[in-house]
N, C-alpha and C positions, 0 to 999 in steps of 0.2 A: 504494500500500500504506500502510495507517495506521501511524503511528509512536506509540510509547508512551513516556511519561516520567512519573516520579513528581514531584509538585510540592506546594507549600503555597501557597495563594492568600491573600495578606495581607488582601484585602478581604472574605474569607469567614470571619473569625475568629468563634468562638463568643462568647456573651455574657460568659463568664468570662475571655476573653482567650486561651483555648486555640485550637489550630488542628488541623484534621483533614487528614491527608495524602490527596491525591487522585491518581488515575491519569489523566493527560491523554491523550486519544486524539485525534490530529491527522490529518485526512484531507480532501483536496480543499479546502484553505485554510480549514477549519473546525476548531474544537477543542471537545470536550465532555469532561466530567469524570465519573469514577466515584469516589465517596467510599469510602475504606477505613475500617476500624475502628481505625486507629492515630491516637491523639490526642496532640499535643505540647503541653507547657505553655507554650511560647513559640516564636516564629518563629526565635529564635536557636538552637534545637535542630535546625535544618534547614540543611544546607549542601551545595551541589553535588549535590542529589538523594539525599542520605543523612541519616540521623538521627545526630546527634553530641551530645556533652556530656551523655550519659545513661548510667546503669549498664546498662540493657537495650538499648543502641543496636545491638549485634550481632544480638540476637534480633529486634528490630523490622525491621532492614534485611533479614534473612533472610526474615521473614514477608512483607515488601513485595515482595521479589524473587520469591518463590513465587507471589504473587498476580499479579504482572506476567507471569510465565511462563504461568500458567493462562490469562490473557486473550489472550496471544500465540498460544497453542495454539488457542483458540476462533476467533481471527481467521484463522489458517492453515487451519482446517478449514471455514471459511465459503466457500461457492461464490460466485464472481463478486463478490468484495469490492470490486473497483474500481468497479463500477456502483452501489454503495450510498452513501448520504449518511452523514455522520458520525453523525447521530442514529439512523439505521437500524442502523449497526454497534453503537452503544451498546445499542440495544434487543435486538439479537441476542445480545450478550454477557450482558445481564441475564437474558434468557429461558433461555439455555443453562446458566447457573450455577444456576438454580432447578430444573432438571430433576433428578429423583432417578434414581439408578442402579437398573436393574431386573435382577433375577436371573430365571432361567426360571420359578421358583416364583412370585415376586411378579407377574411379567407375566401368568402363567396365572391367578392368583387375581383379578387386576384384570379380566382379560378375562371370566372367569366371572361376576364380580359385576356388570359392566356389560352382560352379554349378555341379550338378550330371548328367547333360544332356549328351547325346551321342555325339561322335565326330562330326557327321554330323550336329547335331543341333548347336554345338559350331561354326562350320564353317559358318553356316547360320547367327549366331549372329555376327560373325566377318564381314561378307559381309554387313550386315545391318548397323553395326557400321561405316564401311567405307563410306557407302552412307550418313550417318548422318554427318560425319566429312567433307564431301565435302561442306556442307553449314553452319555448325556450327563448329568453330575451336575446336579441341580436348582439348585444354588448357582452355576452358571455365569452370568456376566453375559451378557445378551442381546446386548450390543455385541460380545462375543467369539465369538458363534455365526456362523460364516461358511459358505459352501457347502463349503469344504474340510473344516471340522470335521464337518459333517453327513455328508459322503461318507466320511470316515475312520471315523466312529462307526458308520455303517450297515455298512461293510465289516467292522469288528471284530465287530459284533453278529452278522452272518451267519456269520462264521467260528466264532463261539462257539455258534451256533444259539440265540441268545437272542431274536432278532427273528423270530418265526414269520410275521409278516405280510409280511415282505419276500420278494419273488420273486427267485430267483438272478439273473435278467436285469436287475434293478434295481441290482445291485451289480457294478460293473466295476472291481475292484481290480487294480492291477499293482504 
């Protein structure tokens, strides 16, 4: 399992003598660094993995901790992390943080935009999307739509008689 530490690399000082705080990812006897947006005026402002001797030290430490927790979450969600090299883990982290969060509406609009389907098919897609958003709000994150959410929503819709396209046998609510 990769280990994460915050560090300042003295050999990587900027031209003006400032230092960027880096997140070190160590895995399988390799270490790679992810550069953060925190810049220190001197290496003396860094001690034992924390920003010190600055007015905004508490804020910067909190910001770095949040970034570290975000990276740890990505690593925890990555499948078969033991089989990846350190460079592959860094690439996975960087690709995951660049992904934007999709709502049902934004995912649908992107799908329609990229679709090569005929106009009549796109119209059917829009009609089907409208029936979906009658029971699941279109602002719902796609990552939050699970089979359980779909089942509960379809059951609620059939009980309110909003989903006319659902056959009663498709909804087995208990």
